[in-house]
C-alpha positions as CSV (number, residue, x, y, z in Angstrom):
1,M,0.0,0.0,0.0
2,S,1.5,3.3,-1.0
3,A,1.6,6.4,1.2
4,P,-0.9,9.2,0.4
5,P,0.6,12.1,-1.5
6,I,2.1,14.9,0.5
7,P,0.0,18.0,0.2
8,Q,1.6,20.9,-1.6
9,P,1.5,24.4,0.0
10,L,-1.1,26.7,-1.5
11,R,0.2,29.5,-3.7
12,P,-1.3,32.9,-3.3
13,L,-3.8,33.9,-6.0
14,D,-2.3,36.2,-8.7
15,L,-5.6,37.9,-9.5
16,A,-4.1,40.8,-11.5
17,N,-2.2,38.6,-14.0
18,D,-4.6,35.7,-14.5
19,A,-7.3,36.3,-17.1
20,R,-8.7,32.8,-17.0
21,P,-12.3,32.2,-16.0
22,L,-12.9,31.4,-12.3
23,A,-11.9,27.8,-11.5
24,G,-11.3,26.1,-8.2
25,E,-12.6,26.9,-4.7
26,R,-9.9,29.5,-3.9
27,A,-10.7,31.7,-6.9
28,V,-14.4,31.4,-6.3
29,S,-13.8,32.2,-2.6
30,A,-11.8,35.3,-3.6
31,L,-14.6,36.6,-5.8
32,V,-17.3,36.0,-3.1
33,R,-15.1,37.8,-0.5
34,W,-14.7,40.7,-2.9
35,S,-18.4,40.8,-3.8
36,A,-19.4,40.8,-0.1
37,S,-17.1,43.8,0.8
38,S,-18.6,47.2,1.1
39,T,-15.5,48.8,-0.5
40,T,-16.4,47.1,-3.8
41,Y,-19.3,49.4,-4.4
42,P,-19.7,53.2,-4.8
43,E,-20.4,54.9,-1.4
44,S,-19.4,51.7,0.4
45,P,-22.9,50.5,1.5
46,A,-23.4,47.6,3.9
47,V,-23.7,44.4,1.9
48,A,-26.1,41.6,2.5
49,V,-25.2,38.2,1.0
50,H,-27.9,35.7,0.1
51,E,-27.0,32.3,-1.2
52,T,-29.1,29.8,-3.2
53,H,-28.3,26.4,-4.7
54,G,-27.1,28.1,-7.9
55,S,-26.2,31.7,-7.1
56,W,-25.0,34.3,-4.7
57,V,-26.8,37.6,-4.4
58,F,-25.0,40.7,-3.1
59,V,-27.3,43.5,-2.0
60,A,-25.3,46.7,-1.8
61,G,-27.4,49.8,-1.2
62,E,-29.7,50.5,-4.1
63,R,-28.2,47.7,-6.3
64,A,-28.1,44.0,-6.1
65,Y,-25.7,41.7,-8.1
66,K,-26.4,38.1,-8.7
67,V,-23.5,35.8,-9.6
68,K,-24.1,32.3,-10.8
69,K,-22.1,29.6,-9.0
70,P,-19.9,27.4,-11.2
71,V,-22.0,24.3,-10.6
72,T,-23.8,21.5,-12.4
73,L,-27.0,20.2,-10.9
74,G,-29.6,17.9,-12.4
75,F,-31.7,20.8,-13.5
76,L,-29.1,23.4,-14.4
77,D,-25.6,23.6,-15.8
78,Y,-23.5,26.6,-14.9
79,S,-20.2,24.7,-15.4
80,T,-18.7,27.1,-17.9
81,L,-18.3,30.9,-18.1
82,E,-20.4,31.0,-21.3
83,R,-23.2,29.0,-19.7
84,R,-23.3,31.3,-16.7
85,R,-23.3,34.4,-19.0
86,A,-26.2,32.8,-21.0
87,A,-28.1,32.1,-17.8
88,C,-27.6,35.7,-16.7
89,H,-29.1,36.9,-20.1
90,E,-32.0,34.5,-19.8
91,E,-32.8,35.6,-16.2
92,V,-32.8,39.3,-17.3
93,H,-34.9,38.5,-20.4
94,V,-37.6,36.5,-18.5
95,N,-37.6,38.6,-15.3
96,R,-37.8,42.0,-17.0
97,R,-41.3,40.9,-18.0
98,L,-42.2,39.7,-14.5
99,A,-40.6,42.6,-12.6
100,P,-40.2,45.6,-14.9
101,G,-37.7,48.2,-13.5
102,I,-35.8,45.7,-11.3
103,Y,-33.6,43.9,-13.8
104,L,-31.0,46.3,-15.3
105,G,-28.8,44.0,-17.3
106,V,-25.6,41.9,-17.3
107,L,-22.2,43.1,-16.1
108,A,-18.8,41.6,-16.5
109,I,-16.4,41.0,-13.6
110,V,-12.8,41.5,-14.6
111,R,-9.6,41.1,-12.7
112,T,-7.6,44.1,-11.6
113,Q,-4.4,44.6,-9.5
114,P,-6.3,44.8,-6.2
115,G,-8.7,42.0,-7.2
116,F,-11.8,42.5,-9.3
117,R,-14.1,45.2,-10.7
118,L,-17.5,45.4,-12.3
119,A,-17.4,46.5,-15.9
120,P,-19.7,46.7,-18.9
121,E,-20.6,43.3,-20.2
122,H,-18.4,43.3,-23.2
123,A,-15.3,44.4,-21.4
124,D,-12.1,42.5,-22.3
125,G,-10.9,39.9,-19.8
126,A,-14.3,39.0,-18.2
127,I,-13.8,36.2,-15.7
128,E,-17.4,36.1,-14.5
129,Y,-20.8,37.8,-15.1
130,A,-23.4,39.2,-12.8
131,V,-27.0,40.2,-13.2
132,E,-27.4,43.8,-12.0
133,M,-30.7,44.6,-10.3
134,R,-32.3,47.4,-8.4
135,S,-32.6,46.3,-4.8
136,F,-35.9,46.3,-2.9
137,R,-37.0,46.1,0.7
138,D,-37.3,42.8,2.4
139,Q,-41.0,43.5,3.2
140,D,-41.6,43.7,-0.6
141,T,-40.5,40.1,-1.2
142,L,-43.1,37.3,-1.3
143,A,-41.9,36.1,2.2
144,G,-42.3,39.7,3.5
145,L,-45.8,40.1,2.1
146,I,-46.8,36.8,3.6
147,A,-45.3,37.7,7.0
148,A,-47.3,41.0,6.9
149,A,-50.5,39.2,5.9
150,A,-50.5,41.6,2.9
151,L,-51.0,38.9,0.3
152,S,-54.4,37.7,-0.7
153,P,-55.8,36.2,-3.9
154,K,-58.2,39.2,-4.1
155,G,-55.6,41.9,-3.4
156,P,-54.2,44.2,-6.1
157,R,-50.8,42.5,-6.1
158,M,-52.4,39.2,-7.1
159,S,-54.9,40.5,-9.7
160,K,-52.9,38.9,-12.6
161,W,-53.2,35.5,-11.0
162,R,-57.0,35.6,-10.2
163,N,-57.9,33.7,-13.3
164,P,-56.2,30.3,-13.3
165,A,-56.9,29.9,-17.0
166,S,-54.6,32.8,-17.8
167,G,-51.7,31.0,-16.2
168,W,-48.3,32.2,-17.6
169,A,-49.7,32.8,-21.1
170,W,-49.0,36.6,-20.8
171,L,-45.3,35.8,-20.6
172,A,-45.2,33.7,-23.7
173,P,-43.7,35.2,-26.9
174,P,-46.2,35.7,-29.7
175,A,-46.8,32.6,-31.8
176,R,-45.2,32.6,-35.2
177,R,-47.6,32.1,-38.1
178,D,-47.0,30.7,-41.5
179,R,-48.2,32.3,-44.7
180,T,-51.7,30.8,-44.3
181,G,-52.0,32.3,-40.8
182,R,-51.7,29.0,-39.0
183,T,-49.4,28.7,-35.9
């Protein structure tokens, strides 16, 4: 039986000179630490971090930034930078219709000498992408409305959902028709 390999010491991250997409726990951890720091954002607001199975959301003052985790699960695949970028675009596309005014677009995250910075989506050297959103108060979330007993099927916030037959049809793109007018 052979002896287990001797662990090698960890090298410090060279964030300024590494333009590769995020890979490995240390690089992801560095990005999460940077995103959670108030010094990352203008006016240094307090930052609240929310984590889901597939993303981190960093709420910083009037803005929130959602970064997809580099994971593959049975129902999603964010394993590559391009898949995460595409998922950001799809989220903005769908949710702009559900929550107009909240979803602002997709930003690039690029490496810099001190670590990272947010940049326009098409900036050179993007190592990750984030959905940029306007933040909103906790009491305006579904959980907040339920906690305040402010949600009812007859209330104005639920008026779109009163008719079960309407379902999600209002979100669907218009059907394409052929020359005869058939879908």
